[in-house]
C-alpha positions in Angstrom: 0.0 0.0 0.0 1.4 3.4 -1.1 0.3 7.0 -0.9 1.3 7.5 -4.5 2.0 5.3 -7.5 3.7 7.0 -10.4 3.4 5.1 -13.7 6.4 5.7 -16.0 10.1 6.2 -15.2 10.9 8.5 -18.0 12.0 12.1 -17.5 8.5 13.3 -16.4 8.0 10.4 -14.0 11.5 10.8 -12.6 11.0 14.5 -12.1 7.7 14.0 -10.3 9.3 11.3 -8.1 12.2 13.5 -7.1 10.0 16.4 -6.2 7.4 14.4 -4.3 10.2 12.7 -2.4 10.5 16.0 -0.5 7.4 15.0 1.5 6.6 12.4 4.1 4.8 10.1 1.7 5.3 6.4 0.6 5.8 6.5 -3.1 6.6 4.0 -5.8 7.3 4.2 -9.6 6.1 1.4 -11.9 8.0 1.1 -15.2 7.1 -1.3 -18.0 10.7 -1.3 -19.3 13.7 -3.0 -17.7 15.4 0.3 -16.7 14.9 4.0 -16.4 14.7 6.2 -19.5 13.3 3.3 -21.6 10.9 5.2 -23.9 10.6 8.7 -25.3 13.1 10.1 -22.9 16.0 8.1 -24.4 15.6 9.2 -28.0 15.1 12.9 -28.5 17.0 16.0 -29.5 18.6 16.6 -26.1 17.7 20.3 -26.4 16.7 22.7 -23.6 14.3 24.9 -25.5 14.3 28.6 -24.8 10.5 28.8 -25.0 9.6 30.9 -28.0 7.8 28.2 -30.0 4.9 27.3 -27.8 1.6 29.3 -28.1 1.2 31.8 -25.2 -1.2 30.7 -22.6 -0.6 27.0 -23.1 0.9 24.6 -20.6 3.7 23.9 -23.0 4.7 27.6 -22.9 4.3 27.8 -19.1 6.4 24.7 -18.2 9.0 25.3 -21.0 10.0 28.7 -19.6 9.9 27.5 -16.0 11.8 24.4 -16.7 14.5 26.2 -18.7 15.1 28.6 -15.8 15.5 25.7 -13.4 18.1 23.9 -15.4 21.3 25.5 -14.1 20.6 24.8 -10.5 19.3 21.3 -11.3 22.4 20.4 -13.2 24.6 21.6 -10.4 22.6 19.8 -7.7 22.5 16.5 -9.6 26.0 16.7 -11.0 25.0 16.4 -14.7 26.4 18.2 -17.8 24.5 21.2 -19.1 25.4 24.1 -21.3 23.6 27.2 -22.5 24.9 27.1 -26.1 22.1 29.3 -27.4 19.9 28.6 -30.4 19.2 30.1 -33.8 16.0 29.8 -35.8 17.0 30.5 -39.3 15.1 32.0 -42.2 16.2 31.3 -45.8 13.5 33.2 -47.6 13.1 37.0 -47.1 9.4 36.6 -47.6 9.2 34.4 -44.5 10.9 36.8 -42.2 7.5 37.5 -40.7 7.7 34.1 -39.1 10.7 35.2 -37.1 8.8 38.3 -35.9 5.9 36.0 -34.8 8.3 33.8 -32.8 10.0 36.9 -31.3 6.7 38.3 -30.1 5.5 34.9 -28.9 8.8 34.4 -27.0 8.5 37.8 -25.3 5.0 37.1 -24.3 6.1 33.8 -22.8 8.8 35.5 -20.8 11.8 34.3 -22.7 14.8 36.7 -22.0 17.3 38.0 -24.5 15.6 37.2 -27.8 16.5 39.2 -30.8 16.5 38.9 -34.6 19.8 39.2 -36.3 20.8 39.4 -40.0 22.1 36.5 -42.0 25.6 37.9 -41.9 25.5 38.2 -38.1 24.3 34.6 -37.9 27.1 33.4 -40.2 29.6 35.3 -38.0 28.4 33.2 -35.1 28.1 30.0 -37.2 30.4 30.0 -40.3 28.9 26.8 -41.7 25.5 28.3 -42.0 24.0 28.3 -45.5 24.5 31.4 -47.6 20.8 31.4 -48.1 20.2 32.3 -44.5 18.8 35.9 -44.6 18.0 36.3 -40.9 17.7 34.4 -37.6 16.1 34.6 -34.2 18.8 34.3 -31.6 17.8 32.8 -28.2 20.8 32.9 -25.7 19.0 30.8 -23.1 18.7 27.7 -25.3 20.8 24.8 -24.1 21.9 21.2 -24.5 21.9 18.4 -21.9 22.2 14.6 -21.8 18.6 13.2 -21.6 19.8 9.9 -20.1 21.8 11.6 -17.3 19.0 14.0 -16.5 16.5 11.2 -16.3 18.7 8.8 -14.3 20.0 11.5 -11.9 16.5 12.6 -10.9 15.4 9.0 -10.4 18.5 8.2 -8.4 17.9 11.2 -6.2 14.3 10.2 -5.7 15.5 6.7 -4.7 18.0 8.2 -2.2 14.9 9.9 -0.6 12.9 6.7 -0.3 11.0 6.3 -3.5 10.8 2.7 -4.6 11.1 1.7 -8.3 9.8 -1.5 -9.9 10.8 -2.5 -13.4 9.2 -4.8 -15.9 6.0 -3.7 -14.3 3.6 -3.4 -17.2 0.3 -2.0 -16.0 -2.6 -4.1 -17.3 -5.5 -2.7 -15.3 -6.4 0.0 -12.8 -9.5 0.0 -10.5 -10.7 2.5 -7.8 -12.8 1.2 -5.0 -15.6 3.0 -3.1 -13.1 4.3 -0.5 -11.0 5.9 -3.2 -8.1 3.4 -3.2 -6.6 2.5 -6.5 -5.5 -1.0 -7.3 -2.9 -1.1 -10.1 -2.4 -4.6 -11.6 1.0 -5.6 -13.2 0.8 -9.3 -14.1 0.5 -11.2 -10.9 1.3 -8.3 -8.6 -1.2 -5.6 -7.5 -0.1 -2.3 -6.0 -2.4 -0.1 -4.1 -2.3 3.7 -3.5 -4.4 6.7 -2.6 -3.2 8.6 -5.7 -2.0 7.5 -9.1 0.1 9.7 -11.4 0.0 8.8 -15.1 3.4 9.6 -16.7 3.4 6.8 -19.2 4.6 8.6 -22.4 3.0 7.3 -25.6 1.0 4.9 -23.5 -0.5 7.6 -21.3 -3.8 7.5 -23.1 -4.2 3.8 -22.4 -3.5 4.3 -18.7 -5.9 7.3 -18.5 -8.6 5.4 -20.3 -8.5 2.5 -17.9 -9.8 4.8 -15.2 -11.4 8.0 -16.6 -14.7 8.3 -18.5 -13.3 11.2 -20.6 -11.0 9.5 -23.1 -7.6 10.6 -24.4 -6.0 9.7 -27.7 -2.2 9.9 -28.2 -0.6 9.5 -31.6 3.1 8.4 -31.6 5.1 10.7 -33.8 8.3 9.1 -35.0 11.4 11.3 -35.3 14.6 9.9 -37.0 18.1 11.2 -36.3 21.7 10.9 -37.5 24.5 11.1 -34.9 27.9 12.2 -36.2 31.4 11.4 -34.8 33.0 13.7 -32.2 35.6 14.6 -34.9 32.9 16.9 -36.4 31.3 17.9 -33.1 32.4 21.5 -33.6 30.7 21.9 -37.0 28.2 24.1 -35.2 28.3 25.6 -31.7 24.7 26.7 -31.4 21.5 24.7 -32.0 20.3 25.5 -35.5 16.5 25.3 -36.0 14.5 26.0 -39.1 11.3 28.0 -39.1 8.7 25.6 -37.6 5.7 24.2 -39.3 2.5 22.5 -38.1 4.5 19.2 -37.9 7.1 20.6 -35.6 10.3 22.5 -35.5 11.9 21.0 -38.6 15.3 19.4 -38.9 17.8 20.8 -36.5 21.6 20.7 -36.5 23.2 20.8 -33.0 26.2 19.9 -31.0 25.6 17.4 -28.2 26.7 17.9 -24.6 29.3 15.2 -25.1 30.8 16.6 -28.2 29.0 14.9 -31.1 27.0 16.5 -33.9 23.3 15.6 -34.1 20.8 16.1 -37.0 17.1 15.4 -37.1 14.3 14.7 -36.4 11.7 13.9 -38.9 8.0 13.9 -37.8 5.7 11.1 -39.0 2.5 10.0 -37.3 2.4 6.3 -36.9 0.1 3.7 -35.1 2.6 1.3 -33.5 3.7 2.7 -30.2 6.8 0.5 -30.2 8.0 1.2 -33.7 11.4 2.9 -33.3 12.9 1.5 -36.5 14.7 3.9 -38.8 13.8 4.0 -42.5 15.8 4.9 -45.6 13.2 7.5 -46.4 13.4 9.1 -43.0 17.1 9.3 -42.9 17.2 10.7 -46.5 14.8 13.4 -45.3 17.1 14.3 -42.4 20.1 14.6 -44.7 18.2 16.6 -47.4 16.6 19.1 -45.0 19.7 19.5 -42.7 21.6 20.6 -45.8 19.2 23.5 -46.2 20.5 25.0 -42.9 24.3 24.4 -43.3 26.8 23.8 -46.0 28.8 20.6 -46.5 27.2 18.7 -43.7 29.7 15.9 -42.9 27.5 12.9 -43.6 30.5 10.6 -44.0 31.0 11.0 -40.3 27.7 9.6 -39.2 28.3 6.8 -36.7 24.7 5.7 -36.1 21.1 6.6 -36.6 18.1 6.1 -34.3 14.4 7.0 -33.9 12.3 8.1 -31.0 8.6 8.6 -30.5 6.8 11.7 -29.3 3.5 11.5 -27.4 1.2 13.8 -29.4 -2.2 14.2 -27.8 -5.1 15.3 -30.1 -5.5 18.6 -28.3 -1.9 19.6 -29.0 -1.0 20.6 -25.4 0.2 19.0 -22.3 -2.5 17.4 -20.1 -1.4 18.0 -16.5 -3.4 17.8 -13.2 -6.0 15.9 -11.3 -8.9 14.3 -13.2 -12.2 16.1 -12.7 -14.1 12.8 -12.8 -11.7 10.5 -10.9 -10.4 12.1 -7.7 -6.8 11.0 -6.9 -5.9 10.3 -10.5 -3.4 12.7 -12.0 -2.3 13.0 -15.6 1.1 14.1 -16.9 0.2 13.2 -20.5 0.9 14.4 -24.0 4.4 15.3 -23.0 6.0 15.9 -26.4 8.5 18.6 -27.2 9.3 20.7 -25.1 8.8 17.9 -22.6 12.5 17.4 -21.7 12.9 21.1 -20.9 9.6 21.2 -19.1 10.2 18.1 -16.9 11.6 19.8 -13.8 8.7 22.3 -13.7 6.2 19.6 -14.3 7.7 17.7 -11.3 7.3 20.8 -9.1 3.8 21.5 -10.2 2.4 17.9 -9.7 4.3 17.4 -6.5 2.6 20.5 -5.1 -0.8 19.2 -6.1 -0.2 15.8 -4.6 1.2 17.3 -1.4 -1.9 19.4 -0.9 -4.2 16.5 -1.8 -2.6 14.3 0.8 -1.9 17.1 3.3 1.7 15.8 3.5 4.4 17.4 5.7 7.8 18.2 4.3 10.7 15.9 5.3 13.4 17.4 7.5 16.1 15.2 6.1 15.5 15.5 2.4 18.6 15.1 0.3 18.6 17.5 -2.7 21.9 16.6 -4.2 23.4 13.6 -6.0 26.9 12.8 -7.2 27.3 11.5 -10.7 29.6 8.8 -11.9 33.2 9.9 -11.7 34.8 10.6 -15.1 38.6 10.1 -14.8 39.2 12.1 -18.0 38.1 15.3 -16.2 40.9 14.8 -13.6 44.4 16.1 -13.8 47.2 13.6 -14.5 48.2 13.6 -10.9 44.7 13.1 -9.6 44.1 10.3 -12.1 47.2 8.5 -11.2 46.3 8.7 -7.5 42.8 7.4 -8.3 44.2 4.4 -10.2 46.7 3.8 -7.3 43.7 3.6 -4.9 41.4 1.7 -7.3 43.1 0.0 -10.3 39.8 -0.5 -12.0 40.0 3.1 -13.1 43.1 2.2 -15.0 41.5 -0.5 -17.1 39.9 1.0 -20.3 36.8 -1.0 -21.4 35.4 1.3 -24.1 38.2 2.7 -26.2 36.1 5.1 -28.2 34.8 7.0 -25.1 37.7 6.1 -22.8 35.3 4.5 -20.3 37.0 2.6 -17.5 36.0 -0.5 -15.5 35.7 1.7 -12.4 33.0 3.7 -14.1 31.1 0.6 -15.1 31.3 -0.8 -11.6 29.9 2.5 -10.2 27.1 2.3 -12.8 26.1 -1.2 -11.7 26.3 -0.7 -7.9 24.9 2.8 -7.4 21.1 3.3 -6.6 18.9 2.0 -9.4 22.1 0.5 -11.0 22.5 -0.7 -14.6 21.5 -4.3 -15.4 21.7 -4.2 -19.2 24.2 -3.2 -21.9 22.1 -0.1 -22.7 21.9 0.6 -19.0 25.7 0.8 -18.8 25.8 2.8 -22.0 23.3 5.4 -20.8 25.2 5.9 -17.5 28.8 5.8 -18.8 28.7 6.2 -22.6 30.4 2.8 -23.0 29.3 1.8 -26.5 28.3 5.2 -27.7 31.5 5.9 -29.6 32.7 5.4 -33.2 32.6 1.6 -33.1 29.1 1.5 -31.5 30.0 -1.1 -28.9 31.8 -3.4 -31.4 34.8 -3.6 -29.1 33.5 -3.2 -25.6 30.2 -5.2 -25.6 31.9 -8.6 -24.6 33.9 -6.8 -21.9 30.8 -5.1 -20.5 29.0 -8.4 -20.6 31.8 -10.0 -18.7 31.5 -7.4 -15.9 27.7 -7.8 -15.7 28.2 -11.5 -15.5 30.7 -11.2 -12.7 29.1 -8.5 -10.7 25.5 -9.5 -10.9 25.8 -13.3 -11.1 24.0 -13.3 -14.5 24.7 -16.0 -17.0 25.7 -14.7 -20.4 22.4 -16.0 -21.8 20.5 -13.8 -19.2 22.2 -10.5 -20.2 19.9 -8.2 -22.2 20.7 -5.3 -24.5 17.8 -3.3 -23.1 14.3 -4.8 -22.3 13.7 -8.3 -21.2 14.1 -10.7 -24.0 16.7 -8.7 -25.9 19.4 -11.3 -25.4 22.8 -11.0 -26.9 23.8 -14.7 -26.4 21.4 -17.5 -27.5 23.3 -20.3 -25.8 26.7 -21.5 -24.7 28.5 -23.7 -27.1 31.4 -24.5 -24.7 31.1 -25.3 -21.0 
């Protein structure tokens, strides 16, 4: 029996869990995947939006600007990388300059600081690889970049440090509410009970909502495909380059990543299958074609991988956040598409406040608001690194050559709160496998460490979700 059950351990669910952990409540998180950050939160643009795109008066506008303003303090407290690299929305047709004026006015109305329109020449002075066709751009200095995995995982770890329980491979099949207002949430053979339920289930949030509420939601998955380029060309641009947005989204962007790669994408295609994250030849061709409208000589020969993510587009086009009017105690955090990553800290604060007031909860006296990330030896001086290796030789054994990830970092990823249990879990926490060879060298070594540290047979080790085995059977005993 819990006070609150949160469904979904993506960035929204983790943010809510962290904020509600401030209060004297018994809370758990149910995640259908095998780890944190298993859905929309793991495959997106990794952008902290300034807030000039959302229509004034919408929840997207409100939580975007609030979340953006929180990011510096949050990154410091949770020990995650974040940089305000600024963004440019470019115009390549003088007749469309009015679109920049609309965004400028919208941003000012939303409360975005520092916005201004600059000429094409000014934009190229900031970004020499911009297309010669760029005639003007909207500059937003508060735009930023972050690692979505690290943000998601850090908030969840901090929540766990403060007593929130997490259950994985917990696929919700049914929810019922009895006459006393207690919810029973059924996951296979296990039933969890709570006074309140928070629906943060991403593309599945409509299904969760519709189990309980008479007013129905409908979420359409929108697939976005991306190309990730090698760190060798990570400095191709320094700002995030957007194109003027359309009804389908913000267009194809070109951006550096917080870890030094170059990222292009995404497409925007409505699909029916909520688990279809396959890339397509057509989608990747569109990414390449449209990205080349923004910049010149895009280094496509330096692409090291491609991927696709799904965005949860609700028919109304805005976030759905708050307590159901028809089912007391049931709270939605649904339709969280872009700018959901940016908005997540503010969504967490907002929903935690509603839940605290609903349950009349007192604030904890011993709440822990900080968390230390995985130590990265490459950030140390030579003297400090040598001393670290002397004390713990595991930090002197390189497992992932491309990203220079050591065994010490992987051991930390496994044994910390909500530790990694899969290859992708290790990758998201340490970047082992994210480099040029895309885990071609380090996968067997990571599997060996998982086998040794967790007592898993090689046949039991998954890439990500349960059933994604790497090894079918042993051929030698």
